[in-house]
PDB file with one MODEL, atoms N, CA, C and O in Angstrom:
MODEL        1
ATOM      1  N   MET A   1      39.052   8.958  25.981  1.00  0.00           N
ATOM      2  CA  MET A   1      37.720   8.566  25.251  1.00  0.00           C
ATOM      3  C   MET A   1      37.767   7.157  24.748  1.00  0.00           C
ATOM      4  O   MET A   1      38.723   6.740  24.094  1.00  0.00           O
ATOM      5  N   VAL A   2      36.656   6.378  25.080  1.00  0.00           N
ATOM      6  CA  VAL A   2      36.396   4.803  24.768  1.00  0.00           C
ATOM      7  C   VAL A   2      35.405   4.878  23.621  1.00  0.00           C
ATOM      8  O   VAL A   2      34.347   5.509  23.616  1.00  0.00           O
ATOM      9  N   VAL A   3      35.834   4.253  22.804  1.00  0.00           N
ATOM     10  CA  VAL A   3      35.031   3.850  21.488  1.00  0.00           C
ATOM     11  C   VAL A   3      34.590   2.313  21.461  1.00  0.00           C
ATOM     12  O   VAL A   3      35.474   1.541  21.088  1.00  0.00           O
ATOM     13  N   GLU A   4      33.358   1.755  21.800  1.00  0.00           N
ATOM     14  CA  GLU A   4      33.029   0.266  21.854  1.00  0.00           C
ATOM     15  C   GLU A   4      32.344  -0.339  20.722  1.00  0.00           C
ATOM     16  O   GLU A   4      31.370   0.114  20.121  1.00  0.00           O
ATOM     17  N   ALA A   5      32.929  -1.340  20.523  1.00  0.00           N
ATOM     18  CA  ALA A   5      32.344  -2.165  19.259  1.00  0.00           C
ATOM     19  C   ALA A   5      31.880  -3.532  19.755  1.00  0.00           C
ATOM     20  O   ALA A   5      32.449  -4.188  20.627  1.00  0.00           O
ATOM     21  N   GLN A   6      30.786  -3.877  19.098  1.00  0.00           N
ATOM     22  CA  GLN A   6      30.264  -5.167  19.672  1.00  0.00           C
ATOM     23  C   GLN A   6      30.919  -6.433  19.080  1.00  0.00           C
ATOM     24  O   GLN A   6      30.920  -7.492  19.707  1.00  0.00           O
ATOM     25  N   SER A   7      31.431  -6.312  17.958  1.00  0.00           N
ATOM     26  CA  SER A   7      32.192  -7.344  17.292  1.00  0.00           C
ATOM     27  C   SER A   7      33.399  -7.109  16.501  1.00  0.00           C
ATOM     28  O   SER A   7      33.741  -5.952  16.258  1.00  0.00           O
ATOM     29  N   GLY A   8      34.060  -8.091  16.087  1.00  0.00           N
ATOM     30  CA  GLY A   8      35.257  -7.911  15.286  1.00  0.00           C
ATOM     31  C   GLY A   8      34.917  -7.312  14.013  1.00  0.00           C
ATOM     32  O   GLY A   8      35.855  -6.701  13.499  1.00  0.00           O
ATOM     33  N   ALA A   9      33.826  -7.321  13.361  1.00  0.00           N
ATOM     34  CA  ALA A   9      33.404  -6.920  12.279  1.00  0.00           C
ATOM     35  C   ALA A   9      33.126  -5.355  12.458  1.00  0.00           C
ATOM     36  O   ALA A   9      33.524  -4.544  11.622  1.00  0.00           O
ATOM     37  N   GLU A  10      32.540  -5.050  13.405  1.00  0.00           N
ATOM     38  CA  GLU A  10      32.444  -3.554  13.817  1.00  0.00           C
ATOM     39  C   GLU A  10      33.405  -2.877  14.122  1.00  0.00           C
ATOM     40  O   GLU A  10      33.432  -1.723  13.697  1.00  0.00           O
ATOM     41  N   THR A  11      34.368  -3.308  14.852  1.00  0.00           N
ATOM     42  CA  THR A  11      35.667  -2.808  14.882  1.00  0.00           C
ATOM     43  C   THR A  11      36.232  -2.401  13.887  1.00  0.00           C
ATOM     44  O   THR A  11      36.659  -1.246  13.872  1.00  0.00           O
ATOM     45  N   LEU A  12      36.403  -3.352  12.654  1.00  0.00           N
ATOM     46  CA  LEU A  12      36.923  -2.970  11.388  1.00  0.00           C
ATOM     47  C   LEU A  12      36.214  -1.974  10.527  1.00  0.00           C
ATOM     48  O   LEU A  12      36.738  -1.393   9.576  1.00  0.00           O
ATOM     49  N   ARG A  13      34.894  -1.813  10.961  1.00  0.00           N
ATOM     50  CA  ARG A  13      34.178  -0.752  10.300  1.00  0.00           C
ATOM     51  C   ARG A  13      34.425   0.777  11.051  1.00  0.00           C
ATOM     52  O   ARG A  13      34.375   1.841  10.433  1.00  0.00           O
ATOM     53  N   ILE A  14      34.642   0.677  12.196  1.00  0.00           N
ATOM     54  CA  ILE A  14      34.887   1.842  13.258  1.00  0.00           C
ATOM     55  C   ILE A  14      36.551   2.237  12.812  1.00  0.00           C
ATOM     56  O   ILE A  14      36.671   3.462  12.803  1.00  0.00           O
ATOM     57  N   ILE A  15      37.375   1.785  12.578  1.00  0.00           N
ATOM     58  CA  ILE A  15      38.716   2.013  12.807  1.00  0.00           C
ATOM     59  C   ILE A  15      39.005   3.201  11.745  1.00  0.00           C
ATOM     60  O   ILE A  15      39.659   4.141  12.198  1.00  0.00           O
ATOM     61  N   PRO A  16      38.572   3.286  10.290  1.00  0.00           N
ATOM     62  CA  PRO A  16      38.782   4.407   9.603  1.00  0.00           C
ATOM     63  C   PRO A  16      38.198   5.563   9.987  1.00  0.00           C
ATOM     64  O   PRO A  16      38.504   6.648   9.493  1.00  0.00           O
ATOM     65  N   GLU A  17      37.323   5.409  10.889  1.00  0.00           N
ATOM     66  CA  GLU A  17      36.124   6.633  11.173  1.00  0.00           C
ATOM     67  C   GLU A  17      37.161   7.495  12.461  1.00  0.00           C
ATOM     68  O   GLU A  17      37.300   8.717  12.500  1.00  0.00           O
ATOM     69  N   GLU A  18      37.655   6.727  13.219  1.00  0.00           N
ATOM     70  CA  GLU A  18      38.104   6.792  14.405  1.00  0.00           C
ATOM     71  C   GLU A  18      39.696   7.111  14.526  1.00  0.00           C
ATOM     72  O   GLU A  18      40.354   6.756  13.549  1.00  0.00           O
ATOM     73  N   ARG A  19      40.400   7.728  15.584  1.00  0.00           N
ATOM     74  CA  ARG A  19      41.733   7.555  15.679  1.00  0.00           C
ATOM     75  C   ARG A  19      42.060   6.954  16.933  1.00  0.00           C
ATOM     76  O   ARG A  19      42.218   7.580  17.981  1.00  0.00           O
ATOM     77  N   LEU A  20      42.168   5.556  16.771  1.00  0.00           N
ATOM     78  CA  LEU A  20      42.380   4.774  18.089  1.00  0.00           C
ATOM     79  C   LEU A  20      43.814   4.490  18.473  1.00  0.00           C
ATOM     80  O   LEU A  20      44.597   4.056  17.628  1.00  0.00           O
ATOM     81  N   ASP A  21      44.169   4.712  19.671  1.00  0.00           N
ATOM     82  CA  ASP A  21      45.472   4.734  20.240  1.00  0.00           C
ATOM     83  C   ASP A  21      45.805   3.249  20.587  1.00  0.00           C
ATOM     84  O   ASP A  21      46.978   2.877  20.550  1.00  0.00           O
ATOM     85  N   LEU A  22      44.760   2.362  20.935  1.00  0.00           N
ATOM     86  CA  LEU A  22      44.696   1.005  21.448  1.00  0.00           C
ATOM     87  C   LEU A  22      43.712   0.276  21.070  1.00  0.00           C
ATOM     88  O   LEU A  22      42.718   0.980  20.895  1.00  0.00           O
ATOM     89  N   ILE A  23      43.533  -0.781  20.869  1.00  0.00           N
ATOM     90  CA  ILE A  23      42.465  -1.693  20.819  1.00  0.00           C
ATOM     91  C   ILE A  23      42.574  -3.000  21.747  1.00  0.00           C
ATOM     92  O   ILE A  23      43.570  -3.715  21.642  1.00  0.00           O
ATOM     93  N   ILE A  24      41.537  -3.315  22.668  1.00  0.00           N
ATOM     94  CA  ILE A  24      41.382  -4.397  23.296  1.00  0.00           C
ATOM     95  C   ILE A  24      40.511  -5.197  22.946  1.00  0.00           C
ATOM     96  O   ILE A  24      39.326  -4.868  22.887  1.00  0.00           O
ATOM     97  N   ALA A  25      41.030  -6.621  22.593  1.00  0.00           N
ATOM     98  CA  ALA A  25      39.915  -7.425  21.850  1.00  0.00           C
ATOM     99  C   ALA A  25      39.818  -8.764  22.384  1.00  0.00           C
ATOM    100  O   ALA A  25      40.722  -9.599  22.415  1.00  0.00           O
ATOM    101  N   ASP A  26      38.648  -8.885  22.797  1.00  0.00           N
ATOM    102  CA  ASP A  26      38.170 -10.391  23.224  1.00  0.00           C
ATOM    103  C   ASP A  26      38.369 -11.350  22.296  1.00  0.00           C
ATOM    104  O   ASP A  26      38.186 -11.079  21.110  1.00  0.00           O
ATOM    105  N   MET A  27      38.758 -12.565  22.680  1.00  0.00           N
ATOM    106  CA  MET A  27      39.165 -13.677  21.757  1.00  0.00           C
ATOM    107  C   MET A  27      37.763 -14.270  21.145  1.00  0.00           C
ATOM    108  O   MET A  27      37.662 -14.830  20.053  1.00  0.00           O
ATOM    109  N   ARG A  28      36.706 -14.027  22.077  1.00  0.00           N
ATOM    110  CA  ARG A  28      35.267 -14.706  21.713  1.00  0.00           C
ATOM    111  C   ARG A  28      34.141 -13.348  21.289  1.00  0.00           C
ATOM    112  O   ARG A  28      33.462 -12.664  22.055  1.00  0.00           O
ATOM    113  N   MET A  29      34.229 -13.298  20.149  1.00  0.00           N
ATOM    114  CA  MET A  29      33.165 -12.168  19.788  1.00  0.00           C
ATOM    115  C   MET A  29      32.244 -12.493  18.615  1.00  0.00           C
ATOM    116  O   MET A  29      32.582 -13.285  17.735  1.00  0.00           O
ATOM    117  N   PRO A  30      31.210 -11.935  18.627  1.00  0.00           N
ATOM    118  CA  PRO A  30      30.300 -12.534  17.481  1.00  0.00           C
ATOM    119  C   PRO A  30      30.778 -12.132  15.846  1.00  0.00           C
ATOM    120  O   PRO A  30      31.336 -11.072  15.561  1.00  0.00           O
ATOM    121  N   GLU A  31      30.564 -12.800  15.234  1.00  0.00           N
ATOM    122  CA  GLU A  31      30.725 -12.513  13.556  1.00  0.00           C
ATOM    123  C   GLU A  31      32.470 -12.964  13.229  1.00  0.00           C
ATOM    124  O   GLU A  31      32.812 -13.647  12.264  1.00  0.00           O
ATOM    125  N   MET A  32      33.336 -12.448  14.187  1.00  0.00           N
ATOM    126  CA  MET A  32      34.526 -12.691  13.989  1.00  0.00           C
ATOM    127  C   MET A  32      35.446 -12.788  15.441  1.00  0.00           C
ATOM    128  O   MET A  32      35.416 -11.955  16.347  1.00  0.00           O
ATOM    129  N   ASP A  33      36.263 -14.033  15.402  1.00  0.00           N
ATOM    130  CA  ASP A  33      36.940 -13.937  16.686  1.00  0.00           C
ATOM    131  C   ASP A  33      38.011 -13.168  16.917  1.00  0.00           C
ATOM    132  O   ASP A  33      38.342 -12.564  15.897  1.00  0.00           O
ATOM    133  N   GLY A  34      38.816 -12.903  18.027  1.00  0.00           N
ATOM    134  CA  GLY A  34      40.073 -12.001  18.050  1.00  0.00           C
ATOM    135  C   GLY A  34      41.193 -12.364  17.293  1.00  0.00           C
ATOM    136  O   GLY A  34      42.094 -11.585  16.984  1.00  0.00           O
ATOM    137  N   CYS A  35      41.133 -13.599  16.983  1.00  0.00           N
ATOM    138  CA  CYS A  35      42.615 -13.880  16.277  1.00  0.00           C
ATOM    139  C   CYS A  35      42.253 -13.519  14.730  1.00  0.00           C
ATOM    140  O   CYS A  35      43.122 -12.996  14.032  1.00  0.00           O
ATOM    141  N   THR A  36      40.962 -13.802  14.202  1.00  0.00           N
ATOM    142  CA  THR A  36      40.817 -13.295  12.847  1.00  0.00           C
ATOM    143  C   THR A  36      40.791 -11.692  12.617  1.00  0.00           C
ATOM    144  O   THR A  36      41.096 -11.141  11.559  1.00  0.00           O
ATOM    145  N   LEU A  37      40.377 -11.059  13.786  1.00  0.00           N
ATOM    146  CA  LEU A  37      40.251  -9.512  13.838  1.00  0.00           C
ATOM    147  C   LEU A  37      41.778  -8.990  13.708  1.00  0.00           C
ATOM    148  O   LEU A  37      42.157  -8.138  12.903  1.00  0.00           O
ATOM    149  N   MET A  38      42.600  -9.683  14.681  1.00  0.00           N
ATOM    150  CA  MET A  38      43.997  -9.339  14.370  1.00  0.00           C
ATOM    151  C   MET A  38      44.635  -9.610  13.196  1.00  0.00           C
ATOM    152  O   MET A  38      45.506  -8.787  12.914  1.00  0.00           O
ATOM    153  N   ARG A  39      44.483 -10.487  12.435  1.00  0.00           N
ATOM    154  CA  ARG A  39      44.981 -10.800  11.357  1.00  0.00           C
ATOM    155  C   ARG A  39      44.382  -9.536  10.041  1.00  0.00           C
ATOM    156  O   ARG A  39      45.105  -9.132   9.131  1.00  0.00           O
ATOM    157  N   ASN A  40      43.359  -9.232  10.197  1.00  0.00           N
ATOM    158  CA  ASN A  40      42.671  -8.187   9.641  1.00  0.00           C
ATOM    159  C   ASN A  40      43.283  -6.921   9.996  1.00  0.00           C
ATOM    160  O   ASN A  40      43.477  -6.073   9.125  1.00  0.00           O
ATOM    161  N   LEU A  41      43.605  -6.727  11.217  1.00  0.00           N
ATOM    162  CA  LEU A  41      44.025  -5.336  11.693  1.00  0.00           C
ATOM    163  C   LEU A  41      45.768  -5.255  11.023  1.00  0.00           C
ATOM    164  O   LEU A  41      46.331  -4.323  10.449  1.00  0.00           O
ATOM    165  N   ARG A  42      46.162  -6.335  11.303  1.00  0.00           N
ATOM    166  CA  ARG A  42      47.681  -6.181  10.793  1.00  0.00           C
ATOM    167  C   ARG A  42      47.794  -6.067   9.333  1.00  0.00           C
ATOM    168  O   ARG A  42      48.827  -5.665   8.797  1.00  0.00           O
ATOM    169  N   SER A  43      46.810  -6.394   8.727  1.00  0.00           N
ATOM    170  CA  SER A  43      47.051  -6.208   7.257  1.00  0.00           C
ATOM    171  C   SER A  43      46.700  -4.823   6.814  1.00  0.00           C
ATOM    172  O   SER A  43      47.191  -4.305   5.811  1.00  0.00           O
ATOM    173  N   LYS A  44      45.965  -4.333   7.480  1.00  0.00           N
ATOM    174  CA  LYS A  44      45.415  -2.860   7.299  1.00  0.00           C
ATOM    175  C   LYS A  44      45.876  -1.733   8.186  1.00  0.00           C
ATOM    176  O   LYS A  44      46.106  -0.614   7.727  1.00  0.00           O
ATOM    177  N   PHE A  45      45.987  -1.986   9.250  1.00  0.00           N
ATOM    178  CA  PHE A  45      46.141  -0.866  10.287  1.00  0.00           C
ATOM    179  C   PHE A  45      47.294  -1.482  11.237  1.00  0.00           C
ATOM    180  O   PHE A  45      47.084  -1.882  12.383  1.00  0.00           O
ATOM    181  N   TYR A  46      48.483  -1.494  10.613  1.00  0.00           N
ATOM    182  CA  TYR A  46      49.625  -2.096  11.304  1.00  0.00           C
ATOM    183  C   TYR A  46      50.024  -1.533  12.571  1.00  0.00           C
ATOM    184  O   TYR A  46      50.274  -2.300  13.501  1.00  0.00           O
ATOM    185  N   GLY A  47      50.139   0.070  12.762  1.00  0.00           N
ATOM    186  CA  GLY A  47      50.617   0.512  13.776  1.00  0.00           C
ATOM    187  C   GLY A  47      49.710   0.614  14.954  1.00  0.00           C
ATOM    188  O   GLY A  47      50.160   1.232  15.918  1.00  0.00           O
ATOM    189  N   VAL A  48      48.433   0.081  15.050  1.00  0.00           N
ATOM    190  CA  VAL A  48      47.672   0.070  16.303  1.00  0.00           C
ATOM    191  C   VAL A  48      47.855  -0.947  17.081  1.00  0.00           C
ATOM    192  O   VAL A  48      47.670  -2.088  16.658  1.00  0.00           O
ATOM    193  N   PRO A  49      48.279  -0.681  18.443  1.00  0.00           N
ATOM    194  CA  PRO A  49      48.678  -1.795  19.518  1.00  0.00           C
ATOM    195  C   PRO A  49      47.269  -2.281  19.642  1.00  0.00           C
ATOM    196  O   PRO A  49      46.220  -1.655  19.488  1.00  0.00           O
ATOM    197  N   VAL A  50      47.501  -3.690  19.994  1.00  0.00           N
ATOM    198  CA  VAL A  50      46.295  -4.531  20.064  1.00  0.00           C
ATOM    199  C   VAL A  50      46.472  -5.463  21.418  1.00  0.00           C
ATOM    200  O   VAL A  50      47.431  -6.229  21.516  1.00  0.00           O
ATOM    201  N   LEU A  51      45.540  -5.348  22.387  1.00  0.00           N
ATOM    202  CA  LEU A  51      45.741  -6.356  23.529  1.00  0.00           C
ATOM    203  C   LEU A  51      44.693  -7.329  23.281  1.00  0.00           C
ATOM    204  O   LEU A  51      43.621  -7.033  22.754  1.00  0.00           O
ATOM    205  N   ALA A  52      45.064  -8.667  23.725  1.00  0.00           N
ATOM    206  CA  ALA A  52      44.211  -9.919  23.611  1.00  0.00           C
ATOM    207  C   ALA A  52      43.564 -10.054  24.986  1.00  0.00           C
ATOM    208  O   ALA A  52      44.236  -9.836  25.994  1.00  0.00           O
ATOM    209  N   VAL A  53      42.394 -10.376  25.053  1.00  0.00           N
ATOM    210  CA  VAL A  53      41.558 -10.772  26.201  1.00  0.00           C
ATOM    211  C   VAL A  53      41.067 -12.025  26.233  1.00  0.00           C
ATOM    212  O   VAL A  53      40.526 -12.305  25.163  1.00  0.00           O
ATOM    213  N   SER A  54      41.032 -12.967  27.097  1.00  0.00           N
ATOM    214  CA  SER A  54      40.698 -14.388  27.176  1.00  0.00           C
ATOM    215  C   SER A  54      40.562 -14.809  28.512  1.00  0.00           C
ATOM    216  O   SER A  54      41.211 -14.414  29.480  1.00  0.00           O
ATOM    217  N   GLY A  55      39.586 -15.713  28.476  1.00  0.00           N
ATOM    218  CA  GLY A  55      39.079 -16.609  29.775  1.00  0.00           C
ATOM    219  C   GLY A  55      39.302 -18.129  29.526  1.00  0.00           C
ATOM    220  O   GLY A  55      39.210 -18.967  30.423  1.00  0.00           O
ATOM    221  N   SER A  56      39.584 -18.394  28.310  1.00  0.00           N
ATOM    222  CA  SER A  56      39.755 -19.841  28.027  1.00  0.00           C
ATOM    223  C   SER A  56      41.015 -19.866  27.240  1.00  0.00           C
ATOM    224  O   SER A  56      41.453 -21.012  27.136  1.00  0.00           O
ATOM    225  N   LEU A  57      41.633 -19.084  26.735  1.00  0.00           N
ATOM    226  CA  LEU A  57      42.973 -19.070  25.874  1.00  0.00           C
ATOM    227  C   LEU A  57      44.127 -18.470  26.760  1.00  0.00           C
ATOM    228  O   LEU A  57      43.918 -17.438  27.397  1.00  0.00           O
ATOM    229  N   GLY A  58      45.356 -19.115  26.806  1.00  0.00           N
ATOM    230  CA  GLY A  58      46.477 -18.469  27.387  1.00  0.00           C
ATOM    231  C   GLY A  58      47.307 -17.452  26.494  1.00  0.00           C
ATOM    232  O   GLY A  58      47.074 -17.435  25.285  1.00  0.00           O
ATOM    233  N   ALA A  59      48.169 -16.688  26.977  1.00  0.00           N
ATOM    234  CA  ALA A  59      49.098 -16.065  26.252  1.00  0.00           C
ATOM    235  C   ALA A  59      50.000 -16.682  25.356  1.00  0.00           C
ATOM    236  O   ALA A  59      50.385 -16.156  24.312  1.00  0.00           O
ATOM    237  N   GLU A  60      50.376 -17.929  25.812  1.00  0.00           N
ATOM    238  CA  GLU A  60      51.192 -18.867  24.893  1.00  0.00           C
ATOM    239  C   GLU A  60      50.130 -19.351  23.554  1.00  0.00           C
ATOM    240  O   GLU A  60      50.627 -19.544  22.444  1.00  0.00           O
ATOM    241  N   ASP A  61      49.042 -19.475  23.725  1.00  0.00           N
ATOM    242  CA  ASP A  61      48.068 -20.073  22.659  1.00  0.00           C
ATOM    243  C   ASP A  61      48.079 -18.840  21.454  1.00  0.00           C
ATOM    244  O   ASP A  61      47.862 -19.073  20.265  1.00  0.00           O
ATOM    245  N   LEU A  62      48.352 -17.596  21.972  1.00  0.00           N
ATOM    246  CA  LEU A  62      48.009 -16.549  21.213  1.00  0.00           C
ATOM    247  C   LEU A  62      49.529 -15.755  20.593  1.00  0.00           C
ATOM    248  O   LEU A  62      49.555 -14.640  20.072  1.00  0.00           O
ATOM    249  N   SER A  63      50.533 -16.517  20.780  1.00  0.00           N
ATOM    250  CA  SER A  63      51.703 -15.766  20.775  1.00  0.00           C
ATOM    251  C   SER A  63      52.148 -15.582  19.107  1.00  0.00           C
ATOM    252  O   SER A  63      52.913 -14.681  18.764  1.00  0.00           O
ATOM    253  N   GLY A  64      51.673 -16.374  18.319  1.00  0.00           N
ATOM    254  CA  GLY A  64      52.066 -16.461  16.897  1.00  0.00           C
ATOM    255  C   GLY A  64      51.151 -15.260  16.171  1.00  0.00           C
ATOM    256  O   GLY A  64      51.464 -14.955  15.020  1.00  0.00           O
ATOM    257  N   TYR A  65      50.224 -14.691  16.700  1.00  0.00           N
ATOM    258  CA  TYR A  65      49.274 -13.716  16.364  1.00  0.00           C
ATOM    259  C   TYR A  65      49.859 -12.080  16.351  1.00  0.00           C
ATOM    260  O   TYR A  65      49.190 -11.152  15.893  1.00  0.00           O
ATOM    261  N   GLY A  66      50.967 -11.952  16.827  1.00  0.00           N
ATOM    262  CA  GLY A  66      51.168 -10.634  17.039  1.00  0.00           C
ATOM    263  C   GLY A  66      50.559  -9.610  17.888  1.00  0.00           C
ATOM    264  O   GLY A  66      50.661  -8.412  17.627  1.00  0.00           O
ATOM    265  N   PHE A  67      49.860 -10.116  19.009  1.00  0.00           N
ATOM    266  CA  PHE A  67      49.213  -9.486  20.018  1.00  0.00           C
ATOM    267  C   PHE A  67      50.172  -8.578  20.820  1.00  0.00           C
ATOM    268  O   PHE A  67      51.127  -9.229  21.246  1.00  0.00           O
ATOM    269  N   ASP A  68      50.208  -7.203  21.171  1.00  0.00           N
ATOM    270  CA  ASP A  68      50.938  -6.332  21.923  1.00  0.00           C
ATOM    271  C   ASP A  68      50.794  -6.764  23.458  1.00  0.00           C
ATOM    272  O   ASP A  68      51.713  -6.411  24.197  1.00  0.00           O
ATOM    273  N   GLY A  69      49.826  -7.428  23.966  1.00  0.00           N
ATOM    274  CA  GLY A  69      49.866  -8.071  25.301  1.00  0.00           C
ATOM    275  C   GLY A  69      48.738  -8.913  25.574  1.00  0.00           C
ATOM    276  O   GLY A  69      47.949  -8.999  24.633  1.00  0.00           O
ATOM    277  N   PHE A  70      48.482  -9.487  26.497  1.00  0.00           N
ATOM    278  CA  PHE A  70      47.506 -10.384  26.836  1.00  0.00           C
ATOM    279  C   PHE A  70      46.894 -10.148  28.336  1.00  0.00           C
ATOM    280  O   PHE A  70      47.552  -9.750  29.297  1.00  0.00           O
ATOM    281  N   ILE A  71      45.771 -10.412  28.338  1.00  0.00           N
ATOM    282  CA  ILE A  71      44.978  -9.971  29.831  1.00  0.00           C
ATOM    283  C   ILE A  71      44.075 -11.366  29.816  1.00  0.00           C
ATOM    284  O   ILE A  71      43.327 -11.798  28.939  1.00  0.00           O
ATOM    285  N   ASP A  72      44.374 -11.826  30.925  1.00  0.00           N
ATOM    286  CA  ASP A  72      43.390 -13.076  31.430  1.00  0.00           C
ATOM    287  C   ASP A  72      42.302 -12.653  32.258  1.00  0.00           C
ATOM    288  O   ASP A  72      42.427 -11.867  33.197  1.00  0.00           O
ATOM    289  N   LYS A  73      41.232 -13.191  31.893  1.00  0.00           N
ATOM    290  CA  LYS A  73      39.850 -13.120  32.488  1.00  0.00           C
ATOM    291  C   LYS A  73      39.904 -14.132  33.756  1.00  0.00           C
ATOM    292  O   LYS A  73      40.548 -15.180  33.701  1.00  0.00           O
ATOM    293  N   PRO A  74      39.236 -13.763  34.804  1.00  0.00           N
ATOM    294  CA  PRO A  74      38.758 -12.317  34.916  1.00  0.00           C
ATOM    295  C   PRO A  74      40.077 -11.636  35.302  1.00  0.00           C
ATOM    296  O   PRO A  74      41.032 -12.155  35.881  1.00  0.00           O
ATOM    297  N   MET A  75      39.918 -10.110  34.781  1.00  0.00           N
ATOM    298  CA  MET A  75      40.929  -9.205  34.937  1.00  0.00           C
ATOM    299  C   MET A  75      40.634  -8.143  36.078  1.00  0.00           C
ATOM    300  O   MET A  75      39.496  -7.692  36.209  1.00  0.00           O
ATOM    301  N   GLY A  76      41.621  -7.774  36.856  1.00  0.00           N
ATOM    302  CA  GLY A  76      41.562  -6.603  37.601  1.00  0.00           C
ATOM    303  C   GLY A  76      41.907  -5.415  36.786  1.00  0.00           C
ATOM    304  O   GLY A  76      42.648  -5.391  35.802  1.00  0.00           O
ATOM    305  N   LEU A  77      41.165  -4.278  37.419  1.00  0.00           N
ATOM    306  CA  LEU A  77      41.231  -3.043  36.945  1.00  0.00           C
ATOM    307  C   LEU A  77      42.670  -2.518  37.215  1.00  0.00           C
ATOM    308  O   LEU A  77      42.883  -1.464  36.617  1.00  0.00           O
ATOM    309  N   ASP A  78      43.563  -2.908  37.852  1.00  0.00           N
ATOM    310  CA  ASP A  78      44.837  -2.466  38.063  1.00  0.00           C
ATOM    311  C   ASP A  78      45.604  -3.201  37.219  1.00  0.00           C
ATOM    312  O   ASP A  78      46.515  -2.522  36.746  1.00  0.00           O
ATOM    313  N   GLN A  79      45.586  -4.484  36.797  1.00  0.00           N
ATOM    314  CA  GLN A  79      46.172  -5.400  35.757  1.00  0.00           C
ATOM    315  C   GLN A  79      46.024  -4.681  34.748  1.00  0.00           C
ATOM    316  O   GLN A  79      47.035  -4.439  34.088  1.00  0.00           O
ATOM    317  N   LEU A  80      44.692  -4.107  34.308  1.00  0.00           N
ATOM    318  CA  LEU A  80      44.333  -3.550  33.038  1.00  0.00           C
ATOM    319  C   LEU A  80      44.944  -2.180  32.922  1.00  0.00           C
ATOM    320  O   LEU A  80      45.476  -1.918  31.843  1.00  0.00           O
ATOM    321  N   GLU A  81      44.950  -1.214  33.923  1.00  0.00           N
ATOM    322  CA  GLU A  81      45.738  -0.122  33.869  1.00  0.00           C
ATOM    323  C   GLU A  81      47.194  -0.158  33.543  1.00  0.00           C
ATOM    324  O   GLU A  81      47.637   0.644  32.721  1.00  0.00           O
ATOM    325  N   ALA A  82      47.908  -0.958  34.080  1.00  0.00           N
ATOM    326  CA  ALA A  82      49.217  -1.211  33.901  1.00  0.00           C
ATOM    327  C   ALA A  82      49.701  -1.477  32.710  1.00  0.00           C
ATOM    328  O   ALA A  82      50.638  -0.889  32.170  1.00  0.00           O
ATOM    329  N   LEU A  83      48.905  -2.603  32.164  1.00  0.00           N
ATOM    330  CA  LEU A  83      49.213  -3.067  30.822  1.00  0.00           C
ATOM    331  C   LEU A  83      48.836  -1.902  29.824  1.00  0.00           C
ATOM    332  O   LEU A  83      49.705  -1.490  29.056  1.00  0.00           O
ATOM    333  N   VAL A  84      47.820  -1.468  29.814  1.00  0.00           N
ATOM    334  CA  VAL A  84      47.533  -0.386  28.985  1.00  0.00           C
ATOM    335  C   VAL A  84      48.610   0.625  28.982  1.00  0.00           C
ATOM    336  O   VAL A  84      49.073   1.020  27.912  1.00  0.00           O
ATOM    337  N   GLU A  85      49.050   1.083  30.157  1.00  0.00           N
ATOM    338  CA  GLU A  85      50.101   2.051  30.223  1.00  0.00           C
ATOM    339  C   GLU A  85      51.510   1.531  29.710  1.00  0.00           C
ATOM    340  O   GLU A  85      52.251   2.272  29.064  1.00  0.00           O
ATOM    341  N   VAL A  86      51.798   0.416  29.979  1.00  0.00           N
ATOM    342  CA  VAL A  86      53.070  -0.312  29.227  1.00  0.00           C
ATOM    343  C   VAL A  86      52.950  -0.231  27.963  1.00  0.00           C
ATOM    344  O   VAL A  86      53.946   0.042  27.293  1.00  0.00           O
ATOM    345  N   THR A  87      51.712  -0.448  27.358  1.00  0.00           N
ATOM    346  CA  THR A  87      51.427  -0.811  25.964  1.00  0.00           C
ATOM    347  C   THR A  87      51.545   0.415  25.048  1.00  0.00           C
ATOM    348  O   THR A  87      51.981   0.362  23.898  1.00  0.00           O
ATOM    349  N   LEU A  88      51.104   1.547  25.682  1.00  0.00           N
ATOM    350  CA  LEU A  88      50.811   2.724  25.080  1.00  0.00           C
ATOM    351  C   LEU A  88      52.267   3.695  25.168  1.00  0.00           C
ATOM    352  O   LEU A  88      52.411   4.696  24.466  1.00  0.00           O
ATOM    353  N   GLN A  89      53.217   3.251  26.068  1.00  0.00           N
ATOM    354  CA  GLN A  89      54.389   3.902  26.253  1.00  0.00           C
ATOM    355  C   GLN A  89      55.490   3.224  25.153  1.00  0.00           C
ATOM    356  O   GLN A  89      56.524   3.829  24.871  1.00  0.00           O
ATOM    357  N   LYS A  90      55.189   2.015  24.612  1.00  0.00           N
ATOM    358  CA  LYS A  90      56.093   1.362  23.561  1.00  0.00           C
ATOM    359  C   LYS A  90      56.390   2.427  22.322  1.00  0.00           C
ATOM    360  O   LYS A  90      57.100   2.088  21.374  1.00  0.00           O
TER     361      LYS A  90
ENDMDL
END
């Protein structure tokens, strides 16, 4: 099942209501960027794996934030499926 949020702030509101196995966060979102979302997630919901998605930043730009993986835009479905599978197996 997929739960969609339109912003980082909405993601933080949804998490207590849903049992999420994985979060895929775009780095450019309204109200809160992906890095700010990540800081909030790690302080409140440490165990949830988070994948970063960006077309303007690289994995090296996000290395200090604790993301569990990185997807470069545009992303292929095969790449997304493989990274989700590897991340959930950890």
